[in-house]
Backbone as a ProteinNet text record, in pm:
[ID]
protein_1_A
[PRIMARY]
SNAERAAALPSWLDHYNLDRHHLGITGIPIDRINNGRGQYS
[TERTIARY]
9795.8	9934.3	9989.4	10117.2	10181.2	10138.6	10121.2	10078.4	9938.9	9850.5	9715.1	9717.8	9799.1	9812.9	9869.7	9970.2	10030.9	9931	9846.4	9746.1	9637.7	9605.3	9499.2	9548.9	9678	9732.8	9696.9	9708.2	9676.3	9533.7	9436	9298.3	9278.5	9344.8	9333.8	9396.1	9511.1	9575.3	9489.7	9426.1	9335	9222.8	9163.7	9055.8	9107.6	9220.4	9273.8	9307.8	9368.1	9415.4	9315.2	9221.9	9132.6	8988.7	8944.3	8802.5	8774	8861.9	8835.4	8854.4	8753.6	8762.9	8848.3	8933	9019.2	8969.1	8927.2	8869	8968.1	9093.5	9193	9217.4	9192.8	9216.3	9086.1	8974.7	8841.9	8830.5	8860.9	8848.6	8931.6	8961.6	9042.2	9182.2	9284.9	9422.1	9450.7	9394.3	9425.2	9380	9279.7	9232.2	9326.2	9423.4	9515.8	9628	9646.1	9750.8	9688.4	9762.6	9713.9	9697.6	9575.6	9543.2	9584.4	9564.9	9602.6	9526.4	9405.1	9326.4	9339.7	9419.5	9442.3	9322.7	9240.5	9119.6	9147.3	9262	9292.4	9414	9415	9530.6	9632
8007	7998.3	8138.6	8145.7	8274.1	8332	8248.4	8295.9	8356.7	8296.2	8350.5	8485	8495.7	8623.6	8731	8696.9	8793	8837.5	8746.6	8781.2	8871.9	8856.6	8935.8	9071.7	9089.2	9211.9	9339.6	9346.8	9472.7	9522	9434.1	9479.2	9519.9	9452.2	9490.6	9628.6	9653.5	9783.9	9895	9869	9968.5	10000.4	9898.4	9921	10000.2	9959.7	10023	10169.9	10200.2	10336.5	10426	10368.2	10449.6	10452.7	10349.5	10339	10344.1	10289.3	10275.3	10408.8	10450.5	10575.4	10556.3	10652.9	10652.3	10760.5	10721.3	10815.9	10922.7	10888.2	10982.9	11099.5	11080.3	11188.1	11236.4	11188	11227.6	11215.5	11100.9	11078.1	10959.8	10956.2	10847.4	10899.5	10815.8	10862.4	10930	10880.7	10936.7	11082	11121.4	11259.3	11357.2	11306	11394.1	11444.9	11385.7	11433.8	11512.6	11604.2	11690.9	11612.5	11606.1	11541.2	11394.1	11323.9	11183.9	11092.8	11127.6	11044.2	11087.3	11188.5	11232.3	11299.9	11367.2	11429.9	11564.3	11622.1	11755.3	11748.4	11831.9	11831.3	11935.2
8538.6	8495.6	8470.2	8456.9	8432	8297.1	8197.3	8065.1	8071.6	8149.2	8164.2	8236	8339.4	8410.7	8318.9	8240.9	8148.5	8042.5	7996.1	7895	7952.3	8080.3	8143.5	8192.1	8204.9	8262.9	8186.6	8054.6	7986	8010.4	8006.6	8029.9	8175.1	8268.5	8408.8	8431.7	8370	8385	8325.6	8211.5	8153.6	8250.2	8308.3	8405	8524.7	8578.2	8698.6	8675.2	8562.4	8537.4	8466	8389.2	8307.2	8356.7	8424.6	8459.5	8608.9	8690.4	8833.6	8904.1	8977.7	9053.1	9177.6	9202.4	9319.4	9414	9530.8	9625	9669.4	9681.3	9729.7	9635.3	9506.1	9409.7	9346.8	9395.5	9349	9197.6	9147	9003.1	8960.1	8832.7	8780.1	8748.4	8761	8746	8611.8	8503.2	8371.8	8361	8438	8433.1	8503	8576	8648	8558.7	8442.3	8352.6	8238	8181.9	8076.1	7945.9	7894.4	7767.6	7765.8	7874.7	7884.1	7790.2	7756.9	7666.5	7521.1	7493.7	7357.3	7293.1	7373.2	7322.5	7256.9	7283.8	7232.7	7141.3	7041.8	6950.7	6992.4
[MASK]
+++++++++++++++++++++++++++++++++++++++++

């Protein structure tokens, strides 16, 4: 159902953007931006 898809979307987006390696950019998308994970102050 649409409600189930909407509930699953945030975790899927986290996986897609934070964990899944993209061959075209040799890494994960979040690593392409400066301090994307908030590791630096």
